[in-house]
N, C-alpha and C positions, 0 to 999 in steps of 0.2 A: 356447437359453440360458435357464437358470432365473432367474426374477425373485424376488429376496429383498427383503422389506420388513422394516425393523427395528421397525416399529410392533408393539406387543404382544409383543415378544421379552422373555423373562424377564431376560436379562442382556445388554443391548446392548453393554456395555463389552467383553464377551468376543468380539464379532464382530471378524473381522480387518479391518485398515485397508483392504485392497483391496476387501473386501465392502462396507464402508461407502461408499467412494468410488464404486464402481460403482452402488450404490443411489442415492447422492446425484446422480450424473450422470443418473439416470432420474427426477429430480425428487422423490425421497423426502426430504421435509423432516425427518423424524425421523433419518434417516441423517446428513444435513448437521448437524443439531443435535448429534449425538454427535461428529462431527469437530470442531465448534467447542469442545465441552467438553474434548476431548482436548488441544487446542492453544491454548486461550484464554490461559493464563498465559504461555506462551512468546511468543505474538504480542504481548501487552501489554508484556512485558519488552523485546522488540525495539523496539517503538514508543517506550517510555520512554527507552531507551538512545539512539536516534537523534534524538528530538525534544527531550529534556531538559525536558519539561513534562508534568505529569500530565494537565492539561486537553487539551492537544494530542494526547497519546498516546491518550486515551480517544476523541477524535474520529476519529483515524486508525484506531484499533482497529475501529470500526464500518465505516469505509470499506474496511478490509482484508478483512473477512469478506463484505461486500457484493460487492466485486470478485472475491473467491474464488468466491462462489456463481455469479456471472455468467460466470466463466471456467472453471468446473470441467470442462466438456466438452473444454477444450483440454489438460487433464492426460492424458498418454499413458503413464504408468508407466515412463518412461525414467529417472527419478530417484526418490528417495524423496518422498513427499508432503510431509514436513517441509521438505525442501530447496526444493521448489516453493513452498510456502506462505511460507517465509522470504523468497524472492525477491519474491513478491507484496507482502509486508509492507514490505520494503525499498523497493520501487518506490513504493508508496503514501506512505511517509514522505518520500522524496525529492521526490515531487510536492507534498506538503504544504509542505515547506520552501521549494520554489521559489515556490509561490503566496504564502506568507507573506512571503518576501523581496521579491517584486514589490510587495506591498501596503505594506511598511514602508520600502522603499528610496526610492521617489519621494515627495519632500516636496511638499505642496500649495503652489501658487504658485511653484514652482521651475521656471521656463521655460527656464533655461539648461542643464538636463539634469544638474545636479549631483546626486550620490548621497551619501547618508549614509555615513560611514566612509571617504571619500576615494577612491572607486573611479573617479576621473575618467578614468584612462587605460585602463580595461578594454576590450578590443576586443569583448567579448561583452555589454557593458552595453546593455540594451534601451532605456534612457532616452535615450541619445545617438543622434541620427539617423546613418545610414550615412555621409552626406557629411562630417559633423563627425568621425566615428570615423576616416575615412581620413586626415584632416588632423592627427590627434593624433600626437605623437611616439611612437615605438615603443621 
């Protein structure tokens, strides 16, 4: 198999997506940078849409591309790269929302397990111990 590096290529934008992905999977940082440039706006748009906060979206954006870089070898070309990247972005944003919700749901000094927003009866509420959850009315 021929190894292609995008470094010193006159028009890296003209390289096929598949060529860039294969090069990035072989740790070609220039190829990964080109993939980031191709998809940075759509990734930020997804993050803004899901998180509804520009600051949170920018934080998630960095995490999305970091996770993409770390997971790139798991991409098997069974779907489009855009679809796979969209899924990574969605998962990162959902993880971000879960972490944010956990931090903002538990009130300091609230030892009864009450949650903001009246989620007392939620069976999946991590604040309420399992024994108390079992006793809650359904």
